[in-house]
C-alpha distance (Angstrom), angle and dihedral (degrees) to the residues before:
residue distance angle dihedral
M1 . . .
I2 3.80 . .
T3 3.78 115.9 .
L4 3.78 107.3 -140.0
S5 3.78 123.7 -143.9
P6 3.81 115.5 -120.7
T7 3.80 89.8 -102.4
L8 3.79 94.1 51.6
E9 3.78 92.2 44.4
L10 3.81 91.2 54.9
A11 3.81 92.6 41.8
C12 3.80 90.4 54.9
A13 3.80 91.7 48.0
L14 3.80 89.8 52.9
I15 3.81 94.7 45.4
E16 3.79 91.2 51.5
R17 3.81 90.0 64.1
P18 3.84 108.7 84.2
S19 3.79 95.8 -136.1
V20 3.79 99.2 167.7
T21 3.80 107.7 174.8
P22 2.99 126.0 -49.9
L23 3.82 91.7 13.3
D24 3.79 120.8 93.4
E25 3.82 98.3 -173.4
G26 3.80 94.3 -162.5
C27 3.81 98.4 -52.4
Q28 3.77 92.6 122.3
G29 3.78 90.5 48.4
L30 3.80 89.5 59.6
M31 3.79 91.0 51.5
I32 3.80 94.4 43.4
E33 3.81 92.6 51.9
R34 3.79 91.5 55.1
L35 3.80 95.9 42.2
S36 3.79 92.2 48.4
A37 3.80 89.1 52.8
C38 3.81 91.1 59.3
G39 3.77 97.2 48.3
F40 3.80 107.2 -84.0
D41 3.78 121.6 145.7
V42 3.79 103.9 -137.2
E43 3.78 127.3 -157.7
R44 3.77 117.3 -170.7
M45 3.80 113.4 -149.3
R46 3.78 114.9 -167.7
I47 3.79 106.5 -175.2
A48 3.81 116.2 -176.6
E49 3.82 103.5 -44.1
V50 3.81 94.7 -24.6
D51 3.81 127.7 102.9
N52 3.80 116.2 -145.2
F53 3.76 135.4 160.7
W54 3.79 137.8 -163.2
A55 3.80 117.8 -159.2
V56 3.80 129.8 -178.6
R57 3.80 135.4 -175.0
G58 3.79 115.7 -167.0
S59 3.78 131.6 25.6
S60 3.81 108.7 -126.7
G61 3.76 144.6 23.6
P62 3.80 131.2 43.5
V63 3.81 117.9 -13.9
L64 3.80 124.2 -134.8
C65 3.81 109.5 -167.5
F66 3.79 127.8 -165.1
A67 3.80 110.7 -154.1
G68 3.76 133.3 -172.7
H69 3.78 149.0 122.2
T70 3.77 135.2 -99.4
D71 3.81 95.5 -160.1
V72 3.79 121.4 95.2
V73 3.79 134.7 -163.8
P74 3.82 119.6 -98.4
T75 3.79 115.6 -80.5
G76 3.78 98.9 -127.7
P77 3.82 115.7 -143.3
Q78 3.78 104.5 -2.4
D79 3.80 92.3 -154.5
A80 3.82 87.6 63.7
W81 3.81 89.6 66.2
A82 3.79 121.5 91.2
Q83 3.80 86.5 -131.4
P84 3.82 135.0 5.0
P85 3.83 104.8 -64.3
F86 3.81 94.5 -127.6
A87 3.81 95.3 44.5
A88 3.79 98.7 94.7
R89 3.78 115.0 -152.5
I90 3.78 140.4 153.2
D91 3.80 113.0 -122.9
E92 3.77 130.5 -147.3
H93 3.82 90.2 -86.9
G94 3.78 92.8 57.7
M95 3.80 93.5 -106.3
L96 3.80 120.5 142.8
L97 3.80 106.4 -138.1
G98 3.79 128.1 -160.2
R99 3.78 142.4 90.0
G100 3.78 107.3 -68.3
A101 3.81 96.3 20.0
A102 3.81 89.8 123.6
D103 3.80 101.2 16.0
M104 2.94 94.7 70.5
K105 3.78 128.7 -61.4
G106 3.78 91.6 89.5
S107 3.80 89.7 59.1
L108 3.80 92.3 46.8
A109 3.79 90.8 54.3
A110 3.81 91.2 48.0
M111 3.81 90.7 50.7
V112 3.79 94.4 51.7
I113 3.80 95.2 45.5
A114 3.82 92.3 46.0
V115 3.80 91.1 51.1
E116 3.82 93.1 46.7
R117 3.78 90.1 53.4
F118 3.81 93.3 44.5
V119 3.81 93.2 50.4
A120 3.81 90.8 48.1
N121 3.80 91.2 51.4
H122 3.81 96.7 37.2
P123 3.81 107.5 28.8
D124 3.80 91.5 160.9
H125 3.79 95.8 46.6
R126 3.77 118.9 158.8
G127 3.78 121.7 -107.4
Q128 3.78 126.2 4.6
I129 3.80 136.1 -61.7
A130 3.79 117.3 -148.5
F131 3.79 139.9 -178.0
L132 3.80 125.1 -152.7
I133 3.79 109.0 -173.4
T134 3.81 129.7 172.7
S135 3.81 140.5 176.1
D136 3.82 93.7 -148.6
E137 3.80 106.8 73.3
E138 3.79 99.1 99.7
G139 3.82 92.5 46.2
P140 3.81 133.0 49.6
A141 3.83 91.0 -42.5
E142 3.80 92.0 -145.6
H143 3.82 101.2 116.6
G144 3.79 99.0 34.1
T145 3.79 130.7 63.4
K146 3.79 92.2 -14.0
A147 3.82 92.0 57.6
V148 3.81 94.3 41.7
V149 3.81 90.9 51.0
E150 3.80 89.9 53.9
R151 3.82 90.0 54.4
L152 3.79 90.7 48.4
R153 3.79 90.3 48.8
E154 3.82 91.3 52.7
R155 3.81 89.4 53.0
G156 3.80 92.8 49.2
Q157 3.80 89.3 -119.4
R158 3.79 112.7 -176.9
L159 3.81 115.5 -130.4
D160 3.79 114.1 174.7
W161 3.80 104.8 166.0
C162 3.79 132.6 14.8
I163 3.79 132.2 -171.7
V164 3.80 113.3 -162.8
G165 3.79 113.4 -160.0
E166 3.81 96.7 -138.2
P167 3.82 113.4 143.0
S168 3.80 98.4 -99.5
S169 3.82 101.2 159.6
T170 3.81 120.0 99.9
T171 3.82 110.4 -170.5
R172 3.81 104.7 -6.3
L173 3.77 134.5 14.8
G174 3.78 113.1 -75.6
D175 3.80 97.8 3.2
V176 3.81 88.2 123.9
V177 3.78 132.6 27.0
K178 3.78 121.9 -176.1
N179 3.78 111.8 -126.3
G180 3.79 94.9 174.2
R181 3.77 144.8 -6.9
R182 3.75 136.1 -135.2
G183 3.78 119.6 -108.1
S184 3.79 120.3 -105.4
L185 3.80 121.2 -141.1
G186 3.79 119.4 174.2
A187 3.78 131.8 -172.9
T188 3.79 139.9 -169.4
L189 3.79 110.8 -149.9
T190 3.80 121.2 -165.9
V191 3.80 115.6 -166.4
M192 3.79 115.9 -162.9
G193 3.79 123.1 -142.7
Q194 3.80 134.5 152.5
Q195 3.79 121.4 -88.2
G196 3.78 116.4 -130.8
H197 3.79 148.6 134.3
V198 3.79 117.6 -60.9
A199 3.81 89.3 -132.4
Y200 3.82 90.7 60.0
P201 3.81 105.4 44.1
H202 3.81 91.6 156.7
L203 3.81 87.3 68.9
A204 3.82 93.8 52.3
R205 3.80 141.0 48.1
N206 3.79 114.4 -135.7
P207 3.82 108.9 -142.8
I208 3.79 91.2 -162.1
H209 3.78 91.2 59.7
L210 3.79 90.8 43.1
A211 3.81 95.4 49.0
A212 3.81 99.4 42.0
P213 3.84 97.3 78.3
A214 3.81 91.7 45.1
L215 3.81 92.4 49.9
A216 3.80 89.5 47.5
S217 3.81 89.2 52.9
L218 3.79 91.6 50.3
A219 3.81 90.8 49.2
A220 3.80 91.3 49.7
E221 3.80 95.8 45.7
H222 3.81 118.1 114.7
W223 3.79 102.9 -137.2
D224 3.81 100.8 -179.0
D225 3.80 142.7 -36.7
G226 3.78 97.2 -113.3
N227 3.80 116.6 -136.0
A228 3.78 142.3 -116.7
F229 3.81 91.0 -61.4
F230 3.81 103.9 32.5
P231 3.82 135.6 46.8
P232 3.82 117.7 -127.1
T233 3.79 117.2 -71.9
S234 3.80 112.4 -89.3
F235 3.82 131.2 -148.3
Q236 3.79 121.3 -157.1
I237 3.81 131.9 175.4
S238 3.79 108.6 -141.0
N239 3.82 104.1 176.7
L240 3.82 138.6 20.8
N241 3.79 120.9 -174.7
S242 3.78 128.8 177.2
G243 3.78 141.7 130.4
T244 3.77 137.3 56.6
G245 3.80 96.4 -106.3
A246 3.79 91.2 -104.0
T247 3.80 118.0 113.2
N248 3.79 95.3 -142.6
V249 3.83 100.0 53.2
I250 3.80 126.0 90.3
P251 3.82 104.5 -142.9
G252 3.76 123.3 -119.0
T253 3.81 98.3 -142.9
L254 3.77 141.9 19.7
V255 3.80 123.3 -153.1
A256 3.79 119.0 -158.3
Q257 3.79 126.5 -177.4
F258 3.77 120.0 -160.6
N259 3.79 139.8 166.6
F260 3.79 138.7 -148.4
R261 3.79 120.2 -151.6
F262 3.76 98.1 -164.3
S263 3.77 138.9 -169.3
T264 3.77 129.4 -141.3
E265 3.82 86.7 -93.5
S266 3.82 89.7 76.7
T267 3.79 131.9 47.5
V268 3.78 131.0 -147.7
E269 3.79 89.6 -112.1
S270 3.81 94.5 50.1
L271 3.80 92.6 49.8
Q272 3.78 92.2 48.3
E273 3.81 93.3 47.2
R274 3.80 94.4 47.6
T275 3.81 91.9 47.0
E276 3.78 93.1 51.8
R277 3.79 91.1 45.8
I278 3.81 89.8 57.2
L279 3.80 92.7 46.5
Q280 3.80 91.3 49.7
A281 3.80 92.1 47.1
H282 3.81 87.5 60.4
G283 3.79 91.4 52.6
L284 3.79 95.6 -120.7
E285 3.77 125.7 166.7
Y286 3.77 100.9 -139.9
R287 3.76 150.2 137.7
I288 3.78 125.2 -143.8
E289 3.80 132.5 -161.1
W290 3.79 118.1 -160.8
A291 3.82 127.2 -152.8
L292 3.80 120.7 -170.0
S293 3.81 111.6 -158.1
G294 3.77 96.1 177.5
L295 3.78 146.1 -26.8
P296 3.79 121.3 -115.7
F297 3.79 115.9 -96.8
L298 3.77 133.9 -170.9
T299 3.79 135.3 -166.9
E300 3.77 107.2 -158.5
P301 3.82 122.0 -154.8
G302 3.78 108.7 -64.6
E303 3.79 142.8 110.7
L304 3.81 98.3 -37.7
L305 3.78 99.5 41.3
D306 3.80 90.2 44.3
A307 3.83 93.0 50.5
V308 3.80 92.5 47.7
S309 3.82 93.8 45.8
R310 3.80 93.1 48.7
S311 3.80 91.4 47.3
I312 3.79 92.4 51.0
H313 3.79 91.0 51.2
Q314 3.79 92.3 47.0
V315 3.82 93.1 50.9
T316 3.81 102.4 35.8
G317 3.80 103.4 23.6
H318 3.80 89.7 -127.5
D319 3.78 134.5 105.3
T320 3.78 121.5 -119.4
T321 3.79 131.1 -133.9
P322 3.81 120.4 -139.2
S323 3.80 111.8 -136.6
T324 3.80 139.3 177.9
S325 3.82 95.4 -163.5
G326 3.78 126.5 120.7
G327 3.77 134.2 45.1
T328 3.77 131.3 -48.5
S329 3.79 126.8 -66.6
D330 3.79 137.5 -176.0
G331 3.78 86.8 -92.3
R332 3.81 86.4 85.1
F333 3.80 90.4 68.2
I334 3.80 95.5 44.9
A335 3.80 92.5 48.9
T336 3.82 90.0 63.0
L337 3.82 87.5 73.2
G338 3.80 89.1 65.4
T339 3.80 89.7 -103.0
Q340 3.80 125.4 153.7
V341 3.82 102.7 -121.3
V342 3.79 131.4 -169.2
E343 3.78 130.3 170.5
L344 3.77 117.1 -140.1
G345 3.77 125.9 169.0
P346 3.81 144.0 122.1
V347 3.80 129.9 -57.4
N348 3.78 111.7 -56.1
A349 3.82 99.9 -154.3
T350 3.83 95.7 115.1
I351 3.80 104.3 30.4
H352 3.83 114.1 139.7
Q353 3.81 89.2 6.5
V354 3.79 133.5 117.1
D355 3.83 108.6 -91.8
E356 3.80 93.5 22.4
R357 3.79 107.4 -165.9
V358 3.77 144.9 163.9
L359 3.78 133.0 -163.6
A360 3.79 103.4 -93.1
S361 3.80 93.6 -143.4
D362 3.80 89.2 55.6
L363 3.79 90.3 66.3
D364 3.80 90.3 57.5
L365 3.81 89.2 49.4
L366 3.79 89.8 48.4
T367 3.80 89.6 52.5
E368 3.79 89.1 54.4
V369 3.82 92.1 48.5
Y370 3.81 90.8 51.9
Y371 3.82 89.8 47.0
Q372 3.80 94.0 50.8
T373 3.82 90.2 47.7
L374 3.80 89.0 54.3
V375 3.80 89.7 50.2
R376 3.79 92.4 50.8
L377 3.80 94.6 48.3
L378 3.81 105.5 32.6
A379 3.80 112.0 16.9
C380 3.80 112.1 114.5
């Protein structure tokens, strides 16, 4: 029988709870019990249908926060999995299998075990250690970290450094840490035409024909050059819908959905203004609804990134590469507090996939990286 490390034991206990977003299914209770036992003051925050908690140890000085989520994405067809998705086990290749193994219950376990060990070894540590945990990261993300951050902002809560446990690594643990993310700005564009019979196009206005040149112009537009930290802003059309289903009817409207992933070289206002200028130049009759998912954020080299990078090298023997690639994360909400934010977690090759898995030994290494980062930032 395999003897599990404390990190793997806790990771398995978390994976075995089917916390499909926005459900928590007792995951936070497991974490709270252990954090309370080592001196954390814990505040549960249930907002709408979402479970969150904020926990703090210490009363003054700089704050290092560990942030993450207990919710996971749906499993998809369970019979497509090699094993039941919530039956955590380590296979013959040393891989920990189960939904959430990489995203991000493995990281949560590593955080808790690292903090337990640090508090035991440094009971009078300087500063404060905090946890900000939600069950609404994989869903709408309205009543989770975003809402908790607003409460913390109203209190004037200090938050100096934050490590988010998102799976940042690509081929080996710690090869990449995220020190920022691009912004995400979406839009739903409705182009109005005039419905009619395809045999009498002079009596109709086809919105597909009208919109196509404008959409081509948007796709060809050069929005910015990016910078040393961010790639150029990208524009992608994700959905086009028009027509009645009949082959002999010119549709009356076209609905297009598109998204900008934007760098700090562009602003929400500049992207909106330039988009509307292009649409107007094509003479379209339209309406547009904008949806901002998050602003870009960046943590430049400094105390947090230095501590994390040095800890990764100490534990793994390899250097790390800061990156701002990928989608959005809850780090975008935390960064609005003026916090230095990095994302550090296991290899992300199988996240959101059938048979999600992570190298079990990597979670023990991740625990050590978190521990050494605590030592560098908060040990007396």
